[in-house]
PyMOL Python script that loads the backbone (N, CA, C, O; Angstrom):
from pymol import cmd

cmd.read_pdbstr("""\
ATOM      1  N   MET A   1     130.903  67.384 140.904  1.00  0.00           N
ATOM      2  CA  MET A   1     131.146  67.593 139.476  1.00  0.00           C
ATOM      3  C   MET A   1     130.392  66.692 138.438  1.00  0.00           C
ATOM      4  O   MET A   1     130.750  65.515 138.404  1.00  0.00           O
ATOM      5  N   ASN A   2     129.340  67.112 137.540  1.00  0.00           N
ATOM      6  CA  ASN A   2     128.992  66.167 136.407  1.00  0.00           C
ATOM      7  C   ASN A   2     129.089  67.329 135.134  1.00  0.00           C
ATOM      8  O   ASN A   2     128.500  68.388 134.917  1.00  0.00           O
ATOM      9  N   ASP A   3     130.465  66.321 134.206  1.00  0.00           N
ATOM     10  CA  ASP A   3     129.956  67.520 133.190  1.00  0.00           C
ATOM     11  C   ASP A   3     129.367  66.556 132.369  1.00  0.00           C
ATOM     12  O   ASP A   3     129.519  66.954 131.213  1.00  0.00           O
ATOM     13  N   THR A   4     128.801  65.544 132.378  1.00  0.00           N
ATOM     14  CA  THR A   4     128.568  64.174 131.293  1.00  0.00           C
ATOM     15  C   THR A   4     127.362  64.852 131.119  1.00  0.00           C
ATOM     16  O   THR A   4     126.874  65.465 132.069  1.00  0.00           O
ATOM     17  N   SER A   5     126.593  64.809 129.580  1.00  0.00           N
ATOM     18  CA  SER A   5     125.276  64.953 129.262  1.00  0.00           C
ATOM     19  C   SER A   5     124.331  63.913 129.761  1.00  0.00           C
ATOM     20  O   SER A   5     124.688  62.884 130.333  1.00  0.00           O
ATOM     21  N   LYS A   6     123.198  64.229 129.523  1.00  0.00           N
ATOM     22  CA  LYS A   6     122.041  63.032 130.023  1.00  0.00           C
ATOM     23  C   LYS A   6     122.053  61.925 128.934  1.00  0.00           C
ATOM     24  O   LYS A   6     121.671  60.769 129.117  1.00  0.00           O
ATOM     25  N   GLU A   7     122.391  62.277 128.134  1.00  0.00           N
ATOM     26  CA  GLU A   7     122.080  61.369 126.895  1.00  0.00           C
ATOM     27  C   GLU A   7     123.377  60.398 127.202  1.00  0.00           C
ATOM     28  O   GLU A   7     123.161  59.188 127.133  1.00  0.00           O
ATOM     29  N   ILE A   8     124.600  60.803 127.508  1.00  0.00           N
ATOM     30  CA  ILE A   8     125.828  59.972 127.338  1.00  0.00           C
ATOM     31  C   ILE A   8     125.592  58.802 128.680  1.00  0.00           C
ATOM     32  O   ILE A   8     125.792  57.593 128.797  1.00  0.00           O
ATOM     33  N   ASN A   9     125.043  59.926 129.613  1.00  0.00           N
ATOM     34  CA  ASN A   9     124.935  58.795 131.216  1.00  0.00           C
ATOM     35  C   ASN A   9     123.682  57.968 130.916  1.00  0.00           C
ATOM     36  O   ASN A   9     123.866  56.820 131.320  1.00  0.00           O
ATOM     37  N   ASP A  10     122.837  58.078 130.524  1.00  0.00           N
ATOM     38  CA  ASP A  10     121.821  57.086 129.941  1.00  0.00           C
ATOM     39  C   ASP A  10     121.973  55.874 129.062  1.00  0.00           C
ATOM     40  O   ASP A  10     121.411  54.780 129.116  1.00  0.00           O
ATOM     41  N   LEU A  11     122.950  56.391 128.177  1.00  0.00           N
ATOM     42  CA  LEU A  11     123.599  55.496 127.277  1.00  0.00           C
ATOM     43  C   LEU A  11     124.508  54.404 128.056  1.00  0.00           C
ATOM     44  O   LEU A  11     124.472  53.175 128.008  1.00  0.00           O
ATOM     45  N   VAL A  12     125.480  55.441 128.917  1.00  0.00           N
ATOM     46  CA  VAL A  12     126.365  54.307 129.822  1.00  0.00           C
ATOM     47  C   VAL A  12     125.481  53.128 130.700  1.00  0.00           C
ATOM     48  O   VAL A  12     125.634  51.907 130.732  1.00  0.00           O
ATOM     49  N   ARG A  13     124.337  54.148 131.508  1.00  0.00           N
ATOM     50  CA  ARG A  13     123.707  52.907 132.391  1.00  0.00           C
ATOM     51  C   ARG A  13     123.042  51.847 131.371  1.00  0.00           C
ATOM     52  O   ARG A  13     123.280  50.657 131.573  1.00  0.00           O
ATOM     53  N   VAL A  14     122.319  52.175 130.418  1.00  0.00           N
ATOM     54  CA  VAL A  14     121.732  50.967 129.206  1.00  0.00           C
ATOM     55  C   VAL A  14     123.011  50.116 129.595  1.00  0.00           C
ATOM     56  O   VAL A  14     123.078  49.222 130.439  1.00  0.00           O
ATOM     57  N   ARG A  15     123.958  50.587 128.818  1.00  0.00           N
ATOM     58  CA  ARG A  15     125.144  49.388 128.433  1.00  0.00           C
ATOM     59  C   ARG A  15     125.717  48.520 129.785  1.00  0.00           C
ATOM     60  O   ARG A  15     126.116  47.368 129.950  1.00  0.00           O
ATOM     61  N   LEU A  16     125.589  49.366 130.404  1.00  0.00           N
ATOM     62  CA  LEU A  16     125.780  48.696 131.879  1.00  0.00           C
ATOM     63  C   LEU A  16     125.379  47.878 132.642  1.00  0.00           C
ATOM     64  O   LEU A  16     125.935  47.137 133.451  1.00  0.00           O
ATOM     65  N   LEU A  17     123.690  48.153 132.152  1.00  0.00           N
ATOM     66  CA  LEU A  17     122.602  47.407 133.063  1.00  0.00           C
ATOM     67  C   LEU A  17     122.252  46.021 131.987  1.00  0.00           C
ATOM     68  O   LEU A  17     121.424  45.155 132.271  1.00  0.00           O
ATOM     69  N   SER A  18     123.069  46.043 130.732  1.00  0.00           N
ATOM     70  CA  SER A  18     122.824  44.995 129.894  1.00  0.00           C
ATOM     71  C   SER A  18     123.981  43.729 130.169  1.00  0.00           C
ATOM     72  O   SER A  18     123.890  42.676 129.538  1.00  0.00           O
ATOM     73  N   HIS A  19     124.891  43.920 131.013  1.00  0.00           N
ATOM     74  CA  HIS A  19     125.450  42.712 131.845  1.00  0.00           C
ATOM     75  C   HIS A  19     124.618  42.283 132.901  1.00  0.00           C
ATOM     76  O   HIS A  19     123.788  43.006 133.453  1.00  0.00           O
ATOM     77  N   SER A  20     124.847  41.081 133.184  1.00  0.00           N
ATOM     78  CA  SER A  20     124.738  40.236 133.968  1.00  0.00           C
ATOM     79  C   SER A  20     125.049  41.027 135.412  1.00  0.00           C
ATOM     80  O   SER A  20     125.676  42.086 135.416  1.00  0.00           O
ATOM     81  N   GLY A  21     124.487  40.329 136.782  1.00  0.00           N
ATOM     82  CA  GLY A  21     124.911  41.226 137.988  1.00  0.00           C
ATOM     83  C   GLY A  21     126.196  40.634 138.158  1.00  0.00           C
ATOM     84  O   GLY A  21     127.129  41.294 138.616  1.00  0.00           O
ATOM     85  N   ALA A  22     126.344  39.155 137.744  1.00  0.00           N
ATOM     86  CA  ALA A  22     127.638  38.619 138.071  1.00  0.00           C
ATOM     87  C   ALA A  22     128.776  39.367 137.525  1.00  0.00           C
ATOM     88  O   ALA A  22     129.728  39.699 138.231  1.00  0.00           O
ATOM     89  N   GLU A  23     128.685  39.641 136.241  1.00  0.00           N
ATOM     90  CA  GLU A  23     129.554  40.747 134.897  1.00  0.00           C
ATOM     91  C   GLU A  23     129.772  42.108 135.873  1.00  0.00           C
ATOM     92  O   GLU A  23     130.835  42.689 136.092  1.00  0.00           O
ATOM     93  N   ARG A  24     128.584  42.393 136.331  1.00  0.00           N
ATOM     94  CA  ARG A  24     128.856  43.891 136.851  1.00  0.00           C
ATOM     95  C   ARG A  24     129.960  43.437 138.208  1.00  0.00           C
ATOM     96  O   ARG A  24     130.993  44.096 138.325  1.00  0.00           O
ATOM     97  N   VAL A  25     129.771  42.680 138.863  1.00  0.00           N
ATOM     98  CA  VAL A  25     130.123  42.456 140.274  1.00  0.00           C
ATOM     99  C   VAL A  25     131.892  42.516 140.042  1.00  0.00           C
ATOM    100  O   VAL A  25     132.724  43.174 140.666  1.00  0.00           O
ATOM    101  N   LEU A  26     132.075  41.552 138.888  1.00  0.00           N
ATOM    102  CA  LEU A  26     133.243  41.561 138.261  1.00  0.00           C
ATOM    103  C   LEU A  26     134.095  42.626 137.547  1.00  0.00           C
ATOM    104  O   LEU A  26     135.321  42.523 137.495  1.00  0.00           O
ATOM    105  N   MET A  27     133.476  43.563 137.047  1.00  0.00           N
ATOM    106  CA  MET A  27     133.802  44.566 136.622  1.00  0.00           C
ATOM    107  C   MET A  27     134.505  45.748 137.581  1.00  0.00           C
ATOM    108  O   MET A  27     135.552  46.381 137.447  1.00  0.00           O
ATOM    109  N   GLY A  28     133.462  45.760 138.608  1.00  0.00           N
ATOM    110  CA  GLY A  28     133.515  46.328 140.177  1.00  0.00           C
ATOM    111  C   GLY A  28     134.728  45.881 140.682  1.00  0.00           C
ATOM    112  O   GLY A  28     135.407  46.780 141.178  1.00  0.00           O
ATOM    113  N   SER A  29     135.169  44.859 140.706  1.00  0.00           N
ATOM    114  CA  SER A  29     135.966  44.111 141.334  1.00  0.00           C
ATOM    115  C   SER A  29     137.511  44.416 140.409  1.00  0.00           C
ATOM    116  O   SER A  29     138.357  45.031 141.057  1.00  0.00           O
ATOM    117  N   ARG A  30     137.765  44.156 139.458  1.00  0.00           N
ATOM    118  CA  ARG A  30     138.638  44.832 138.536  1.00  0.00           C
ATOM    119  C   ARG A  30     139.127  46.329 138.427  1.00  0.00           C
ATOM    120  O   ARG A  30     140.242  46.749 138.118  1.00  0.00           O
ATOM    121  N   MET A  31     137.822  47.110 138.813  1.00  0.00           N
ATOM    122  CA  MET A  31     138.289  48.840 138.666  1.00  0.00           C
ATOM    123  C   MET A  31     138.513  49.161 140.370  1.00  0.00           C
ATOM    124  O   MET A  31     138.734  50.311 140.749  1.00  0.00           O
ATOM    125  N   PHE A  32     138.423  47.930 141.393  1.00  0.00           N
ATOM    126  CA  PHE A  32     138.663  48.138 142.665  1.00  0.00           C
ATOM    127  C   PHE A  32     140.386  47.858 142.582  1.00  0.00           C
ATOM    128  O   PHE A  32     141.307  48.543 143.027  1.00  0.00           O
ATOM    129  N   ASP A  33     140.400  46.765 141.941  1.00  0.00           N
ATOM    130  CA  ASP A  33     141.777  46.049 141.953  1.00  0.00           C
ATOM    131  C   ASP A  33     143.075  47.252 141.545  1.00  0.00           C
ATOM    132  O   ASP A  33     144.172  47.455 142.065  1.00  0.00           O
ATOM    133  N   ALA A  34     142.240  48.017 140.169  1.00  0.00           N
ATOM    134  CA  ALA A  34     143.159  48.916 139.448  1.00  0.00           C
ATOM    135  C   ALA A  34     143.262  50.158 140.170  1.00  0.00           C
ATOM    136  O   ALA A  34     144.132  50.919 139.746  1.00  0.00           O
ATOM    137  N   ALA A  35     142.566  50.558 141.186  1.00  0.00           N
ATOM    138  CA  ALA A  35     142.405  51.764 141.531  1.00  0.00           C
ATOM    139  C   ALA A  35     143.826  51.327 142.949  1.00  0.00           C
ATOM    140  O   ALA A  35     144.791  52.024 143.261  1.00  0.00           O
ATOM    141  N   ARG A  36     143.427  50.020 143.490  1.00  0.00           N
ATOM    142  CA  ARG A  36     144.158  49.745 144.689  1.00  0.00           C
ATOM    143  C   ARG A  36     145.947  49.764 144.094  1.00  0.00           C
ATOM    144  O   ARG A  36     146.886  50.321 144.663  1.00  0.00           O
ATOM    145  N   ASP A  37     145.989  48.937 142.746  1.00  0.00           N
ATOM    146  CA  ASP A  37     147.473  49.052 142.567  1.00  0.00           C
ATOM    147  C   ASP A  37     148.214  50.279 142.135  1.00  0.00           C
ATOM    148  O   ASP A  37     149.442  50.348 142.171  1.00  0.00           O
ATOM    149  N   MET A  38     147.383  51.307 141.698  1.00  0.00           N
ATOM    150  CA  MET A  38     147.624  52.565 141.260  1.00  0.00           C
ATOM    151  C   MET A  38     148.097  53.146 143.158  1.00  0.00           C
ATOM    152  O   MET A  38     149.198  53.317 143.681  1.00  0.00           O
ATOM    153  N   VAL A  39     147.396  53.221 143.428  1.00  0.00           N
ATOM    154  CA  VAL A  39     147.918  53.795 144.853  1.00  0.00           C
ATOM    155  C   VAL A  39     148.853  53.143 145.112  1.00  0.00           C
ATOM    156  O   VAL A  39     149.712  53.983 145.381  1.00  0.00           O
ATOM    157  N   ILE A  40     149.400  51.926 145.245  1.00  0.00           N
ATOM    158  CA  ILE A  40     150.249  51.271 145.909  1.00  0.00           C
ATOM    159  C   ILE A  40     151.329  51.739 144.999  1.00  0.00           C
ATOM    160  O   ILE A  40     152.421  51.777 145.565  1.00  0.00           O
ATOM    161  N   ALA A  41     151.337  52.046 143.955  1.00  0.00           N
ATOM    162  CA  ALA A  41     152.187  52.172 143.007  1.00  0.00           C
ATOM    163  C   ALA A  41     152.737  53.455 143.300  1.00  0.00           C
ATOM    164  O   ALA A  41     153.953  53.538 143.128  1.00  0.00           O
ATOM    165  N   SER A  42     152.047  54.645 143.766  1.00  0.00           N
ATOM    166  CA  SER A  42     152.377  55.878 144.258  1.00  0.00           C
ATOM    167  C   SER A  42     152.868  56.038 145.461  1.00  0.00           C
ATOM    168  O   SER A  42     153.057  57.164 145.921  1.00  0.00           O
ATOM    169  N   LEU A  43     153.208  54.649 146.297  1.00  0.00           N
ATOM    170  CA  LEU A  43     153.683  55.155 147.451  1.00  0.00           C
ATOM    171  C   LEU A  43     154.918  55.386 147.816  1.00  0.00           C
ATOM    172  O   LEU A  43     155.379  55.516 146.682  1.00  0.00           O
ATOM    173  N   PRO A  44     155.883  55.550 148.559  1.00  0.00           N
ATOM    174  CA  PRO A  44     157.425  55.596 148.512  1.00  0.00           C
ATOM    175  C   PRO A  44     157.788  53.913 148.874  1.00  0.00           C
ATOM    176  O   PRO A  44     157.276  53.101 149.644  1.00  0.00           O
ATOM    177  N   PRO A  45     158.657  53.866 148.142  1.00  0.00           N
ATOM    178  CA  PRO A  45     159.220  52.347 148.473  1.00  0.00           C
ATOM    179  C   PRO A  45     160.203  52.348 149.871  1.00  0.00           C
ATOM    180  O   PRO A  45     160.802  53.235 150.480  1.00  0.00           O
ATOM    181  N   GLY A  46     160.069  51.104 150.022  1.00  0.00           N
ATOM    182  CA  GLY A  46     160.507  50.740 151.683  1.00  0.00           C
ATOM    183  C   GLY A  46     159.484  50.755 153.022  1.00  0.00           C
ATOM    184  O   GLY A  46     159.860  50.711 154.194  1.00  0.00           O
ATOM    185  N   LEU A  47     158.477  50.807 152.677  1.00  0.00           N
ATOM    186  CA  LEU A  47     157.263  50.959 153.672  1.00  0.00           C
ATOM    187  C   LEU A  47     157.163  49.542 153.850  1.00  0.00           C
ATOM    188  O   LEU A  47     157.395  48.790 152.904  1.00  0.00           O
ATOM    189  N   SER A  48     156.841  49.117 154.964  1.00  0.00           N
ATOM    190  CA  SER A  48     156.677  47.824 155.680  1.00  0.00           C
ATOM    191  C   SER A  48     154.580  47.170 155.269  1.00  0.00           C
ATOM    192  O   SER A  48     153.562  47.820 155.031  1.00  0.00           O
ATOM    193  N   GLU A  49     154.733  46.312 155.336  1.00  0.00           N
ATOM    194  CA  GLU A  49     153.548  45.860 154.999  1.00  0.00           C
ATOM    195  C   GLU A  49     152.310  46.819 155.710  1.00  0.00           C
ATOM    196  O   GLU A  49     151.520  47.339 154.922  1.00  0.00           O
ATOM    197  N   ILE A  50     152.168  47.006 156.826  1.00  0.00           N
ATOM    198  CA  ILE A  50     151.455  47.271 157.781  1.00  0.00           C
ATOM    199  C   ILE A  50     151.179  48.776 157.346  1.00  0.00           C
ATOM    200  O   ILE A  50     150.051  49.269 157.314  1.00  0.00           O
ATOM    201  N   GLU A  51     152.349  49.439 157.016  1.00  0.00           N
ATOM    202  CA  GLU A  51     152.514  50.963 156.324  1.00  0.00           C
ATOM    203  C   GLU A  51     151.729  50.846 155.196  1.00  0.00           C
ATOM    204  O   GLU A  51     150.800  51.580 154.858  1.00  0.00           O
ATOM    205  N   ILE A  52     152.183  49.833 154.615  1.00  0.00           N
ATOM    206  CA  ILE A  52     151.602  50.208 152.793  1.00  0.00           C
ATOM    207  C   ILE A  52     149.848  49.803 153.025  1.00  0.00           C
ATOM    208  O   ILE A  52     148.977  50.523 152.538  1.00  0.00           O
ATOM    209  N   LYS A  53     149.556  48.694 153.745  1.00  0.00           N
ATOM    210  CA  LYS A  53     147.916  48.939 154.594  1.00  0.00           C
ATOM    211  C   LYS A  53     147.226  50.270 155.120  1.00  0.00           C
ATOM    212  O   LYS A  53     146.147  50.680 154.693  1.00  0.00           O
ATOM    213  N   GLY A  54     148.018  50.919 156.146  1.00  0.00           N
ATOM    214  CA  GLY A  54     147.481  51.964 156.270  1.00  0.00           C
ATOM    215  C   GLY A  54     147.490  53.099 155.328  1.00  0.00           C
ATOM    216  O   GLY A  54     146.450  53.735 155.159  1.00  0.00           O
ATOM    217  N   ARG A  55     148.533  53.398 154.722  1.00  0.00           N
ATOM    218  CA  ARG A  55     148.326  54.534 153.714  1.00  0.00           C
ATOM    219  C   ARG A  55     147.127  53.893 152.669  1.00  0.00           C
ATOM    220  O   ARG A  55     146.062  54.501 152.562  1.00  0.00           O
ATOM    221  N   LEU A  56     147.342  52.766 151.988  1.00  0.00           N
ATOM    222  CA  LEU A  56     146.065  52.341 151.222  1.00  0.00           C
ATOM    223  C   LEU A  56     144.588  52.316 151.616  1.00  0.00           C
ATOM    224  O   LEU A  56     143.655  52.410 150.818  1.00  0.00           O
ATOM    225  N   CYS A  57     144.482  52.174 152.986  1.00  0.00           N
ATOM    226  CA  CYS A  57     142.798  52.228 153.778  1.00  0.00           C
ATOM    227  C   CYS A  57     142.915  53.672 153.807  1.00  0.00           C
ATOM    228  O   CYS A  57     141.825  54.109 153.438  1.00  0.00           O
ATOM    229  N   GLU A  58     143.583  54.473 154.026  1.00  0.00           N
ATOM    230  CA  GLU A  58     143.725  56.130 154.006  1.00  0.00           C
ATOM    231  C   GLU A  58     142.801  56.842 153.085  1.00  0.00           C
ATOM    232  O   GLU A  58     141.791  57.538 153.185  1.00  0.00           O
ATOM    233  N   ARG A  59     143.749  56.267 151.922  1.00  0.00           N
ATOM    234  CA  ARG A  59     143.711  56.717 150.497  1.00  0.00           C
ATOM    235  C   ARG A  59     142.176  56.276 149.548  1.00  0.00           C
ATOM    236  O   ARG A  59     141.379  56.901 148.848  1.00  0.00           O
ATOM    237  N   MET A  60     142.316  55.014 149.952  1.00  0.00           N
ATOM    238  CA  MET A  60     140.986  54.348 149.593  1.00  0.00           C
ATOM    239  C   MET A  60     139.275  54.809 150.226  1.00  0.00           C
ATOM    240  O   MET A  60     138.217  54.946 149.611  1.00  0.00           O
ATOM    241  N   TYR A  61     139.586  54.945 151.599  1.00  0.00           N
ATOM    242  CA  TYR A  61     138.642  55.294 151.982  1.00  0.00           C
ATOM    243  C   TYR A  61     138.590  56.358 153.183  1.00  0.00           C
ATOM    244  O   TYR A  61     137.670  56.503 153.988  1.00  0.00           O
ATOM    245  N   GLY A  62     139.539  56.914 153.127  1.00  0.00           N
ATOM    246  CA  GLY A  62     139.518  58.611 153.858  1.00  0.00           C
ATOM    247  C   GLY A  62     139.391  58.694 155.411  1.00  0.00           C
ATOM    248  O   GLY A  62     140.252  58.448 156.256  1.00  0.00           O
ATOM    249  N   LYS A  63     137.832  59.189 155.607  1.00  0.00           N
ATOM    250  CA  LYS A  63     137.546  59.564 156.553  1.00  0.00           C
ATOM    251  C   LYS A  63     136.233  58.648 157.373  1.00  0.00           C
ATOM    252  O   LYS A  63     135.684  58.754 158.470  1.00  0.00           O
ATOM    253  N   GLU A  64     136.082  57.689 156.154  1.00  0.00           N
ATOM    254  CA  GLU A  64     134.922  56.959 155.896  1.00  0.00           C
ATOM    255  C   GLU A  64     135.415  55.772 157.382  1.00  0.00           C
ATOM    256  O   GLU A  64     134.588  55.266 158.140  1.00  0.00           O
ATOM    257  N   VAL A  65     136.821  55.583 157.461  1.00  0.00           N
ATOM    258  CA  VAL A  65     137.403  54.689 158.267  1.00  0.00           C
ATOM    259  C   VAL A  65     138.396  55.205 159.222  1.00  0.00           C
ATOM    260  O   VAL A  65     139.215  56.097 159.002  1.00  0.00           O
ATOM    261  N   ASP A  66     138.213  54.482 160.399  1.00  0.00           N
ATOM    262  CA  ASP A  66     139.554  54.972 161.492  1.00  0.00           C
ATOM    263  C   ASP A  66     140.480  53.970 161.163  1.00  0.00           C
ATOM    264  O   ASP A  66     140.639  52.793 161.485  1.00  0.00           O
ATOM    265  N   VAL A  67     141.192  54.982 160.238  1.00  0.00           N
ATOM    266  CA  VAL A  67     143.125  54.396 159.835  1.00  0.00           C
ATOM    267  C   VAL A  67     143.505  54.052 161.160  1.00  0.00           C
ATOM    268  O   VAL A  67     143.758  52.875 161.414  1.00  0.00           O
ATOM    269  N   SER A  68     143.593  55.093 162.203  1.00  0.00           N
ATOM    270  CA  SER A  68     144.761  54.810 163.292  1.00  0.00           C
ATOM    271  C   SER A  68     143.924  53.245 163.935  1.00  0.00           C
ATOM    272  O   SER A  68     144.646  52.321 164.309  1.00  0.00           O
ATOM    273  N   GLY A  69     142.748  53.140 163.983  1.00  0.00           N
ATOM    274  CA  GLY A  69     142.318  51.934 164.949  1.00  0.00           C
ATOM    275  C   GLY A  69     142.908  50.645 163.315  1.00  0.00           C
ATOM    276  O   GLY A  69     143.802  49.801 163.384  1.00  0.00           O
ATOM    277  N   PHE A  70     142.320  50.857 162.478  1.00  0.00           N
ATOM    278  CA  PHE A  70     143.169  49.713 161.731  1.00  0.00           C
ATOM    279  C   PHE A  70     144.659  49.471 161.571  1.00  0.00           C
ATOM    280  O   PHE A  70     145.125  48.351 161.361  1.00  0.00           O
ATOM    281  N   VAL A  71     145.257  50.382 161.661  1.00  0.00           N
ATOM    282  CA  VAL A  71     146.573  49.734 161.753  1.00  0.00           C
ATOM    283  C   VAL A  71     147.154  49.857 163.123  1.00  0.00           C
ATOM    284  O   VAL A  71     148.359  49.627 163.224  1.00  0.00           O
ATOM    285  N   ALA A  72     146.347  50.251 164.408  1.00  0.00           N
ATOM    286  CA  ALA A  72     146.357  49.484 165.757  1.00  0.00           C
ATOM    287  C   ALA A  72     146.116  47.852 165.616  1.00  0.00           C
ATOM    288  O   ALA A  72     146.798  47.054 166.258  1.00  0.00           O
ATOM    289  N   HIS A  73     145.202  47.498 164.819  1.00  0.00           N
ATOM    290  CA  HIS A  73     144.196  46.324 164.724  1.00  0.00           C
ATOM    291  C   HIS A  73     145.646  45.251 164.136  1.00  0.00           C
ATOM    292  O   HIS A  73     146.028  44.180 164.606  1.00  0.00           O
ATOM    293  N   LEU A  74     146.126  45.942 163.112  1.00  0.00           N
ATOM    294  CA  LEU A  74     147.189  45.153 162.175  1.00  0.00           C
ATOM    295  C   LEU A  74     148.271  44.956 162.770  1.00  0.00           C
ATOM    296  O   LEU A  74     148.920  43.931 162.560  1.00  0.00           O
ATOM    297  N   ARG A  75     148.807  46.227 163.920  1.00  0.00           N
ATOM    298  CA  ARG A  75     149.718  45.746 164.596  1.00  0.00           C
ATOM    299  C   ARG A  75     149.502  44.538 165.452  1.00  0.00           C
ATOM    300  O   ARG A  75     150.075  43.451 165.372  1.00  0.00           O
ATOM    301  N   ALA A  76     148.586  44.918 166.274  1.00  0.00           N
ATOM    302  CA  ALA A  76     148.219  43.909 167.297  1.00  0.00           C
ATOM    303  C   ALA A  76     148.081  42.131 166.786  1.00  0.00           C
ATOM    304  O   ALA A  76     148.384  41.107 167.398  1.00  0.00           O
ATOM    305  N   ARG A  77     147.612  42.297 165.693  1.00  0.00           N
ATOM    306  CA  ARG A  77     147.422  41.018 164.570  1.00  0.00           C
ATOM    307  C   ARG A  77     148.870  40.346 164.294  1.00  0.00           C
ATOM    308  O   ARG A  77     149.007  39.145 164.531  1.00  0.00           O
ATOM    309  N   SER A  78     150.005  41.148 163.769  1.00  0.00           N
ATOM    310  CA  SER A  78     151.236  40.906 163.698  1.00  0.00           C
ATOM    311  C   SER A  78     151.646  40.018 164.960  1.00  0.00           C
ATOM    312  O   SER A  78     151.878  38.809 164.953  1.00  0.00           O
ATOM    313  N   GLU A  79     151.685  40.950 166.111  1.00  0.00           N
ATOM    314  CA  GLU A  79     152.264  40.162 167.472  1.00  0.00           C
ATOM    315  C   GLU A  79     151.752  39.192 167.791  1.00  0.00           C
ATOM    316  O   GLU A  79     152.187  38.634 168.798  1.00  0.00           O
ATOM    317  N   ILE A  80     150.415  38.497 166.928  1.00  0.00           N
ATOM    318  CA  ILE A  80     150.027  37.231 167.596  1.00  0.00           C
ATOM    319  C   ILE A  80     150.929  35.666 167.021  1.00  0.00           C
ATOM    320  O   ILE A  80     150.661  34.577 167.528  1.00  0.00           O
TER     321      ILE A  80
END
""", "prot")
cmd.dss("prot")
cmd.show_as("cartoon", "prot")
cmd.util.cbc("prot")
cmd.orient("prot")
């Protein structure tokens, strides 16, 4: 769904591209950090670190990542 007019879309693009590449990377990093913080805040209390990372991975990446494989990797690493 896209409910943004072409004029506004073009304006946002021009303003975004007016920033340097480094500034755009920093902006993207800050947006990701904010999204991660919101997901973590929505999780129930008392989860282990591995459970938090697994749920975060699932919410952020969905079906793009094998979440069960990621969690298994985390568990294997924690046993080292």
